[in-house]
N, C-alpha and C positions, 0 to 999 in steps of 0.2 A: 201590657205584656211583661212578665217577670223574667229577668235574665237568670238562667240556670246557674247554680253555684259552681258546678263543674266547669262551665264555660268561663266563669269569672276567674276561677283558679288557673285555668289554662292561660288566660290573658295576662294575669299577674306575672307569670313566669316568662313572658315574651321579652321583658326588659330587665328582669332581675339579674344582677350578677349573683345568681343564687349561690349561697355558701355551700361549697362541697369540701370544706376544710376538714370535716370529720373523716372523710374517706382516706384510705391508706395511700401514701405516695408509692407510685409504681416504678419498678425498674425492670422493664421488659426487654427480652431479646429482640433485636431488630433485624436479624439475619438468619440464614439457614433455610433449607427447603423442607417442605412437608413431605414425609415419606409416601403419603398417599396420592400425591399429585401425579397426573399423567404427564405426557409430553408437554413441557411448558411452552405456552404461547409466547411469541416474540412480543416484547413490550413496546408499544408505540404511544404511551401516554394517554390512551383513551380514544384514539381514532377508531380502531376496530379491535375485535377479538376473534381469533380463528382457532382457538384451542378447544380442548374437550369441554363438555358441558359442566358448568359450575353452578352451585346453589349458594346464594348469598343472603345473609340476614341483614336487614336494615332497621335501625332503631330511630324513632322520632317521637316528638311530643305533640303531634297535631291531633288533639282530641276533639276539636270542634268541627265546624263545617269544612274547614280547610283540609281536615283529615280525609274526608270523602273524596275531595278533588285530588289529593295526593295519591290515594290508593288507585283511583282511576288511571292516573298517569303511569303508575307502576304496572298496572295491568296492561296498558298499551305497550309499554316497553317490553314486557315479557312476551307479548304477542308478536313483536317485531324481531325478537332475538331468541332463536331456537336454542342457542347454547349458553344462555344466561337466564337463571331463574331467581328472581328477587322475592323474598318473603319479608313482609312488613310486620314489625312489632311496635305497637304504640303505647306509650306510657304518659302519665301526667308529667309535665316538665320537672316538677319538684322531686318526683320519684325517679325519673329518668337520670338526672345528673347524680343523684345519690347512689343509684344502682350500678351505673356504668363502670366505675373503677374496679369494684370487686368482681364484676362479671368478666372483665377483661383479664384480670389476674388469674382467675380460675379457668380461663379458656372457654368461657361460656358467653363471651361478649359478641357483639355484631361484627360484620365486616365493614359496614358503612354506617356512619352516624351523622344525623343532622344536628348542628350545634350553633348556638348563638355566638355572634362575634366576640362578646365579652367573656366567653368561656374558652376560646381557642388557646390562648396563652397558658391558661391553667392546665388544661389537659395535654398540651404539648410538653410543658415542663414535667408533667408526671409520666410522660412517655406512653400515654394512652392512645394518641393518634400519631400518624407518621406524616412526614413531609410529602407534598404533592406538587413540587416544583416541576417535575417532568410532565405532569398533566398540562400545566399551563404552557410550558415551552413547546411540547409536541403539538398542541392545538393552536399555537401561535397567539395565545391570549396574553394581552398586556394591559397596562393601566388604561390605555386608550379605548379598550373594549368595555370599560366599566366606569362608574363614577369613581374618582380618585380615592375618596374617603372609604368607600366600600372595598376597593381593591387592596388598599394598604392595610385595612383591618384584618386581612387574612394572614399577615406576616407576623412571625415571632422569631427574634434573633436571626433576622435576614433569611429565614426559610419560610416557604408558604405551607400553611397547614389547612387552609380552607379555600374552597372554590365557592364564591358567593352566588347565592340563588336569588336573593331579594333584599329589599330594605323596607322596614316597617316603621314609619315615623308616627308621631302624634299629629293630629290636625285640629282645626278649629270648627267645631260643630255649633250650629245655631238653630233655634226654634223660630221659624218664620212667623208663626201665629203670635208669639209674644212680641216680636219686633213690630208687627203691624199694630198691635194694641198700644204700643208706645209711640206710634206715629213715625216709625222708622221704615226705611225701604228694605223689605225682606230679600230683595235681589242684590243688595249691596252690604254685605257684612263688613265690620270694621277691619281696616288693614294696618292701622298704626295706633299708637298710644292715645293721641288726641281723639281720634274717631271712636275708639273703644270707650274712653272715659266719658265722652259726650253721650254715647249710647247708654252707658250704665246710669248716667244721671237722668236720662229720659225714662228709662225703665223704672228707676227708683221713684220718679214722680208719679208713676202709675201703680205704685205699691208692689213692684216686682223686684225681687232680689235677683239680679241678672247674671251673676257669675259666682256660682257656688265653689268655694275653695276647699277641696278635700285636703285633710292633713296627711293622707296616706300616699304612698308612692303612686298608686293608680287612683287618680291621675294628677292630684295636686303636686306631688313631688316631681313628676315629669314636667309640669308647668314651670316649677321653680328651677329645675335643671336647665330647661330651655332658656329661661330668662337670665340665669347666671352668665351664660355665653352671650346672650343678646346685649347685656349691659357691659360687655367687654371683659368679663372674668372667665375663669375656668375652674374645673374641680381639682386639677392637678397641674404641677409644673411640667415642663417639656418632656422630661424623662420619667415622669410618674414616680419620683422618689419622695415628693412631698405633696400633701394635700393643700390646696389653695382656696377652698370654698368658704373661707372667712375673710376674703379680700373685701375692700370697700365696695367693689362692684357687686360681689356676691351678696353682701349685706343689703345693698340697695335693692337688688332683685327680689330677695326673700321678703324684705320690708314691703315692697309693692304688693306681694301676694297676701301678706298679713293684713294690710290696710283694706283689702276687699272685705274682710270680716269686720274690722273696726269701723269702717265707713258705712256699713250696712248693706253692702252689695252681696253679701253671703251670710248665711246663718253661721253661728259658731258650732263647733263640734259636728261637722258634716260626717256622716257615717261612710264606711267603705262602700263605694259605688253609688252612694245616694246622689251625687252630683249628676251622674249619667242618667239614673232613673228619673230624676227631677226634670231633666231636659226632655225626656220622652213623655212625661206626664203633664208637661206644660207649666212647670213651676220655675224652671231655670232656663234662661235665654242662651247662655254661652257655656260650652264645655270643651276644654282641651282633652282629647282622648285619642286612643290609637286608631290607626287605619282599619284595624280589625272590626271596628264597630259599624263600618259601612254596610256590610251584609246583614248585621243584626237589625239595623234601622230599616232596611228594605223589607224586613218581615213585618213592619208595623205601618201599613199604608195610611192609618189614621193620623200619624204624626207628620206634620209639615216641617221638614227639616232641610238643611243644607250643610255642606262642609267646604271649608276654604283652607288655604295655607295659614299657618300660625301668624297672627299679626306681629308686626315689628314694634315691640314695646320699648326696646332699648335702642342702642346706637347702630346695631347691625342685625341682620337676619340670622337666626339660629334655631334649631329645633332638636329635641330629643329624638333619637332613633336607634334601632338595633338592626341586625341583619342575620338571616339564616345562612349558614354555610354547610357544604358537604365536606365530610372528612373521611379519611380511610383509617381504620382502627388497627393498632398494633396487635399482633398475635403472639402470646407467650410461648407457643410450641413451634414457632418458626413461621416464616412467610411462605404461603402457597402462591407462587407467581401467577398461576392461572386465576385465582380468586382476585388478586390485586388487579390484574389486567381487566377482568370483567367488571370489577367495581369502578374502575376509571372510565370505562365505556358508559356505564350508567350515569355517573356524575356528569359527564360531558353531555349526554343525551338530555337529561332533565334540565340542565342549564340552558340548552338550546330551545327547550319547550317551555320556558318560563312565562310565555304569554298565557298559556293555559293556567299556569299557577297563579297568575295575577287575578284571575277570577275569584280566587279565595280571599282577596283583600290584601295583596302584597304588591309592592312596587318592584318590578323586575330589575335585576342588577345589570343585565347586559344592555348596552346602548342600542344594539341592533333591534332588540325587542321593544325598547322604549320608543324607538323611531317607527315601529310598525304601525300603519294606519289602523289596524284592528285594536291596538292598545288604546287609541284615542276614543274608541267606542265605550271603554270602561270609564265613564265620565268622572265619577268621584275618585277612583284610584288614580286616574290620570291627573286630576287636580292636585293631589298630594304628591305626585311624582315631581312636581316643580320644587319641592322642598329638598330634593336629593343633594344639591350643591351646598345646602345649609345644614346638613346633618352633623350633629356634635356627638360623634361616637366615643366610647370610652377608650383609653389607651390599651395597647397590647402588653399587659403586665400580668403575670400569674397572680391569682387571688384578688384581682382588682374589683370583682363583683362584690366581695365581702366589704371592701373599703367603701365603695360607692353607697352601699346600704347605710353607712354611717351618716352620709349626707342626708339621706331620706329620714333617718331618725331625728337629726337636728331640725330638718324642715318641719317635721311633725310637732316637735316641741315648740317651735316658733309659732306655727299657725294655731295651735291649741292654747297659746298664751302662757305656757308653762315657763318659758324663758323669753327674753328679748331676742330678736333675730341675731344680733351680734354675739350674745352670750351662748346661744344655742350652737351657732356655727363655730365659735371659738372652741367650745367643748368638743364638738364633733371632729374638728381638725386635730386636736390633741390626741384623740383616740385613733384617728385615721393614720397619723404619722407613726404611731406606735405599731399599728398593724402593718403598715408598709415596710417598716424595719423588720418585723417578724417574718413577713413574706420573703424578703430578700434572703434571710437566713434559711428559711424553709426550702425555697426553690433555687437558691444559689444564683440569684440574678439581681 
């Protein structure tokens, strides 16, 4: 089975801090009432809406199978709320983030926008989205209702800009047929460095290159990102004013990835997505890839596969992850209180219905949903939910996605043998520190 290129493009944007630096910085009015609004409904942060009927536009980037699930949930919401009508517009993520600032400036933007966690600070700084602290307070939502890392990721300058819907981490996929061929137990994938390296040696003994290391962000770079934190490093210092992905710990992590190639466990020059396709075709035993691949693999019954939490290669558990958040968009012509109130009702409703959303291959952000016995029935997604406490999310800094991309460039150079891991990471950090400085001037933070 061949993965469609449109679907691959969608997945790549799940974790990219996609650069939107070319878009104009916005200075939008955040107050005033729309002349066309009727009697304004009393705002209660999303518990209910009893005002006149409002029509709301919602933008998202769910172009794959998750998009069908998302639209069904919106249809269900519309059927349950006679005075709120949600219209969904779906774009590829790369087009979505580039299009949004200009659309908001011209007054043609959405009322509600789904946004990745690593984009919240950027769009908050540009005044594209507005704070939603009142939604959280009115609904009694606190950090206790979510995983702490997911909840804190919605904050920028002590204000909340996102209500988390999910968390999507990478997981450890394995080909059971290849493990059996190497004399390994297909029901017991490696959980740590020694077990993984022993399994790779056994696979190599059978002529199998067991862990193809992609030089691209999807998904070799995400493997490297995870291991930097596992080995005790980080991509940035505490306040994200300096890049630190050239630390000794980071160099050790990237070197481990490079040695998969030099030690013969991976071909050199693995093409984009070739690592995943090789897993499906019975050539690659192990692949670190996103939770979004669960449903794709279920479409291939001929493939004997499993998925587990990321093995602990370093001194602690850690894993790359991102999160979808709901945001309320600023309006340059003034705030329509009824639309804002209706939007908050929808955000709260879908957050409460995130068990249905989990079927699309996402880990629900709300603890109450994670604890629901029905979630346990989603075996593979439930398995990767155990990674939630170990998620290494990017810091809430404007433009951080563009900076993180420089780590992926350095990783690419190291895996392809263009530079030593240390040289590649040193060069990447030099560029990253310059960009961080430029961002502080650009965004005033």
